[in-house]
N, C-alpha and C positions, 0 to 999 in steps of 0.2 A: 159495438164499434166491432166484431171479430166476426159477424156477421157481415158488415158491410165492407170489410176488406176480405172476407173471401170471395164475397161476391164479386168484388172488381180483380180481383187475382183468377179468378173463373172467365169474367166478360173477357180481359185481356190476353187469356189463355185461348180462347176461343177467336177470337180477333183474329190473334197468329195463324192459328192452322187454318182459318177461313182464308186468310190472304196467301198463306202459301199453298195450297187447294187451287187458289185462284190461278196464279203465276204457273203451277203446275199444268193446268190445264191451258195456258197460254202459249207456254212450249211447246205441250204434245201438238196443239193446232198450227202453233208454225212448223214443227217438226214434218206433220205430215202432207204441209201445204207444199213444202221442199221437196219431198217425196213424190207429189203428184207432179208435179213440173218436172222432175226429172224423168219419170214415166213417158210422159208426154213428148219429151226433148227425144228420150231413144227410141220412141214407135214413130220418128220419123223415116218415111221410104225413100229411096232413090234410085231414080230410074237408071241404070245402066245401060248404055247401046257401046258398038265397038268403038263408035267416033268420039266419043268422051273425053275430053282434052284434061290437062291437068292446068291449072288460071295462071298458075304461076311461070311453070317452064313448057306449056303450050305441048307437051309430049301426051299419046294418047293412054289413056288408064287402062284401056284394056281389062285384062282378068289382074292387075297387078294389088296390091293394097293399097289404099287413098283414105285419107282426109276429110270428113265434112265437117265444116264449121258451122255455129249457129245460124249464121249469116246467108247459107247457104252456098258459100265459097268451096267447090270442090279442089283437092291439091292432093297432088300422090304424095307419097312417105316420107320420100328422100326431101322434099320440098317442105312439108312438115315440121320434120328433123330437121332441117338445117340449122333452125334460128336456134338448137338445143331444146333441151327439155323443158328449162324454164319459162320456155317463149311458144310452147304447143297452144294456148290458151291465147294469144295474138293471133289475128288473123295476116297472113302474110301478105294480101293483096289490097284490103283496106287500112290494117292495122288497127283493129279496133280490140280491145280488151277484154274478153269475156269471163275473167276471173270476177270481176266487179259486179 
């Protein structure tokens, strides 16, 4: 009787431990996937020419600070900040929300 009880307890403990290891591995895989997506999005190159203009106010960007949304919309910093800090993840041209 004691042997069966101890064996059952050990099996349950092993099961909990292995389940935890699986969950930890899945969380790590998800974390790595998100990190890879971030690296890919940050490694995008934009060719800036002297006549490149903001898509909102049509002012030439030239050497000014600019923002690039994931959908390729290029805007000047003033237009990007015009909606407020909470709306920086929303494209001012298409209205698409990139925070989701």
